[in-house]
N, C-alpha and C positions, 0 to 999 in steps of 0.2 A: 534026940529032938532037932530038928529042921532048921538046918540056920537061915536067914534073910538074907535075899541077896543086898539089901544094903551094909548088911553087916560085911559079908564076904566082900564086894568092891572096897570098903576102907580099909579094910583089917593089914593091909599090906604097906600101907600111907601113913594112917593116924591109928593112935593106941585108943582104943574107947575112952571117952571125958578128957579127951588130952586137947590143949587150946594149942597145939603145935604150928597148925596153919593160920588160923587169925593173926596168931603171933606172929609168924613171919610176913604174911601180907600186909599186917599196920607199916610194920617198919619198912618195907617196902615203897608202902603210902606215905610214906611223913619225907620220904626222899622226892620220891617222881609225882606226886598228886597233880594234876591240873589245877590252873589257878582260874576258878570261872566264877559269874556274882554269885549266882544261886549257893558256892559253897561257903560264901560268906557271913550266911544267915540262917536262922532257927524260924523266920515267919513261913509257916506253911503255905499262903499264898502264894508266896513267890516259888518256893519248892515244887509247889501242883503245876506252875505255871511251865516252868523249867521243865518239869517230866513229860507232858501235853505238847510242849512243840518238840520236845527231842523226840518222843514216838516215830520210829521210821524217818527220820531226820538225822545228818552229821551234827556234830556239835559246831563246826564252821560256818552251816548254811544257819541252824535255827539261834545261834547268838544274837545276829544283829536282831530277830524277831523280840528274840525275848527281852530285851533292851528299848524295841519301840512300843512291846506292850506297856512295861512298865513304866515307861514316859509319858504315855497315853494315859495308863488304866495305873495310878499307884499303887492302888487299894482294890479290895475286892467289891465294895461299894460302886466305885468307880465303873468295873468291866460290868456291874450287874445292870447299873443303870443306862449304858451304850444300848444302841441297837444291833440287832443281827447283822443287817447292811454293814453299819461301819465296822464290828468283829471282824466280817468276813472281808472288808477292803483290807483291814491291818493286814489278815494272815494271809492274802494272795501272795501265790508264789510258792508254797511252803504243801497245796498238795492235801488229798486227804479231807475235804473239807469238814467232815463229819466230824472231825475232832473240834474244830473251832464251834457247830453250833453246841455239840456236847459242853465246849470250852464253856459257853455263854449261860447255857442252862445249866450249870453246875455251880457259874456265880449266884445267878438269880436264887437258885436252889439252898445255898448259905446263907445268902442274907434273908432270904424272905423264912426259912426254917429253923437256921440253925442262927440268926442273927448276928451274921458278920462272923462267926467263930469252925471255922475247919473245927468237924469232931476229933479227939486225939487217939482215936483206937483203929486201926484194922477194920476189922469188923465193921463198924459202923462208916468210915471212909467207901467201904463198897456200897454202899448205898446210893450216894453218889453218881449224879449223871456222867458217865464217860471216863469212872476210874474203875478199872480192873486191877486184878491182882495186884500187878508189877508198882503201879501207881500209887496201890493202896499202900502196899511195904514200903514205899520209896518214903513218902510224907511220914507213915507212923511211926518210923523208926527213926530218919532223919531230922524232924521236927520235933520229935515227943519221945523217942528212946527207946521204942517199943521194940523189944527182941523179934522182928518177923523179917525173914530173908529176900532179897528183892533175887528175882529170876527173870534176869534177861538174855538175848542174844549172847552177849559177852562171858555171863555168868554159865549158860550151856557149855558155849567153848570150854570157858576154865576148865569146870567140872571134867565134861567128859573125855579130855586129852587129860587130866592129870589122874584123874580113876579109870582110865578105858574104859568109858561105859559106851557101848556099841549099839543101844536103846535108840532109836530114833527118837529125838526131841519133840517133835509134832505129834507121838502118840499120847495115848491117856497113860501108857505104862510110863513115857519114858517121861512126862511131866512128872507122876506122882513120885519117880524115883528119886530126878534133881529137885525137886521141892524138896522131899524129906531128907536126901543127904546134904542141902543148904541148909536146911533148921538146923541139923546135926553141925554144921562147923561154923555159926554164927556166932561170933563173940556177944554173948550175953551181958557183957558191963558197958560195951560199947557198940551196939548195932550199928547205930548213926555212921561210924568211921570203915567199919568192917566193909559194910555195902557200898559204901563209894569207893572203898580199897579194891574189894574186886571189879567194880564196875571199872575202872581204869586201871586196872590190871588187863583185863580183858580187851580193853581198846589199846592201850602202850603195848605191853609185852609181848599177852598173847592173844597175837593178831588172828584175824583171819586167813591173810596171806602170809608167809615168813614170818611165820614168830620168832622172835627174838630168845631160841631155846636155848645157846651159850650163856649168857648171861642170867638167865631166868634163874631165880632163888628155889625154885622147885624141878632144876632139870635132874640133879639125882633120884629125885623120886617119883618123878612123871614118869608113868605107864607109856603113855603115847611117844613121849621123846626115846624114852630107852629102847622102844620097840619100832620108832621110827613111823610112828603110825600119825604125827601130830597134822599130817595135811590132810588126813584121810577122815577125821572126827572136828567135829559132832558128825553123826549121820542125819538125816532129814528127809522123810520120803519127798518125791518129786510133788510138787505144786498141779495143781487144777492145770489145763492147759488154756493158754490165752485166748480168750474169745477177739474175733475179727469185728469191728462195726467201722459203717462208711459215713459219714457225715458229707453233705455235700450245704453249704451255709449259701445262704441269699442275703448278700449287703446290699440295702436299699438305702440310697440318698436322695436325702430330703433338703436341698440347699447348701448347705454346711455340717446338717445335721446327718446321725446312721439311726437307722431302727434296731431298736435292741429287744430282749425278749428276753422274761425275768426265771428261769428254769423250775419247774417245778418240784413238787418229795415227790418219790418214787422213781427215782434215776440218779445218775452220776451229777455231779454238779447243783444240787436243789439249794436255791436260793443267789445263787449266781447267773450276770446277764452273757449271752452270747446273741447271735445272731438267729435270724429266721433258719431254720433246720428241718432238712427232709434229708432221713435216712434210708438206705438202701441196702439190699443184700452186697452189693459189689459198686466201684465206683465209675458213674455214668458221665457221660457228656450234657450240660445243660437241656438241650433237645430229648435226650431220652428220660429225664426225669418225670413223672408224673404225679401234679400237684394242682391245689386251687390257684396258688399264687404265680404256677411257671404256668399255667393255660392264662392268668389275665395278661401277664407281663407279655407273652407270647400274641395275644389280640392287640394291645397297643403298639405293638412291633418295636417293644425297647431295646437299643441296643444294649447286649452283652457282652461283659468283659471277663475272661477267666483268669484269674490269678495265677501265674505259670507255676508257682511253687505247688507239691502234693506236701501234707503234713502228715507227720507219721508222730502220735502222741501216746508213751506208755503210762496204762494205769493197771492196778494190780486187776490181774485176771482179765484183763483189757488193753486191745491195741485200736488204737483210733486212726481210720486214715481221712482225713478230710482234703474236699477242694472248694473254694471259696469264689465268688461269681459276683460281680459288684452291676446294679442297676443303678440309673441314675431316673431318679421318680417324676410323672407330669404331674401336674395335680389333676387332672383327669384321672389319669390312673389311681392316685390315693384319694379320691371317692368312691371309687368303686373296690381299694385294697382294706378301706376301711370297716365295711361291711366283713371283711372274712376277717379281720382283726377284732372284731367287737368284742368276742369273749376270752379273749388273749391277754395277756401281759407284754404286748409291745408298745412299747413310745420309742419317739423321735428323743435325741439327745445332744447337745451339744459336745465340743471335744473336748471343752471342759468339763463337762456334766460326765463325761465317757472314763475317765480320768478317776474319777471320785467312787463308781462304780466296782461291784466285787466283780473280779472275771476269771475264769478260769486261765492256766497259763497258756494254753493253747489258744482262747484269743488274744492275751496279751503279745504273745509272741507275734501273731498275726499284723496287731496294729502297729504294733512297733516298727514293724519291717515294712509296713506301707505308710508310714508317716501320717496315719488316721489322727492322732493325737501326742 
C-alpha cells in the first residue's frame, strides 16, 4: 500500500496519535507567551478585531490601532453604527484599506444578520465579509475552542523547518500539506492555547531571520536544524513583479483651503481622499502633462510650484512614484474649474477638516512634511 506524503514526513518526528508536539509547544508558551490585551479575553469581537488589524501588520504597529478601535468602538454595535469614513480615518496608516472596509461590512453583517453575536463555528465564520480561513480558525479556536488549526506565516515557517517540508507554501499542494499537518498536530483539548502557542513560537523563537535554534525545544528533532537548512525554509515561489505607477498630483489652494478628491471603487485607496491626480506612463514635468485642468491652469497663467521631493510608495504588487505641483487659484480660474469638477467628488477643505478625512499614507506624509495640516 502506497504511503501518504503526510505520513512519511511525520514518522521521524512524532509517532501517530502522539501529543508530544502540542505538549512541548504548550510548555514553551506558558513560559514565553506575549502579554497582549486580546489574549485576556474570549470575546470574539475583540479577537476578530485583533486578527484583522494584525493581518500583514507587526504587533508593535497594530497594538495602538487595536487600542484606539476598542476605545472608539467598545462593542460591535458601536463599530456597525459608525460611518465608513470614520472607520477609514481611524484605520489611516495601516494600509491595505480593503481590510478596513471589510471590517466595517462584517460588523454590520453580524449586527444585522446575527443579532450582534459572532457565529460560534469555523464554517459559518467563513461566510462573513473579510474573514478567510486563518481568521475564522483563530476566532473559532480561541473564542469557542473548536479544534481547527491556524495556518499563517509563523505556522508555515515552524512546520516547514521542523518537518523539512520543501513544497512551496504558496502553492495549492503546499497549502494542502501544511493544513493537513496542522490539523494532525493540534491539541484537541486546548486548541485555543495551542494555536496561540505556535503563532508565538514562530514570532519569538523560530523567527524568519536568525532563528534561536540553540535553545529551541525542538532542536534535537528539527530536521532543518539538523541539516543546517533553517535559513532555506520555508520555500515560497517568487511573487508577481511589482508594477510601477507614476502619479502627478495637482494641489489647488483656495485661500487657506485645499481641493481634495474622494477616490472611487475599482482602484487602490477607494474611499480615501487625495488631490487631483494625473497618472502617466512615466514622471513628467508640469509642462509635459496633458489634461483639461492643466490646460486651464496654463490659460490663466497661474504660477506652478513643483515640490522638490519625489515620493516613492510601496504597495502589494505596485510601486508608486509621485510628484506634487502647487497652484494658488484665482476666482476666475475656479469659476471655470467648477465645470470640470461638476461630476467629480472634488471639494475644498480647511486644514482642520483635512485632518479628519481618511487619507492614504502617501498623502499624509506629504501634508505633514509641507505643514499643510
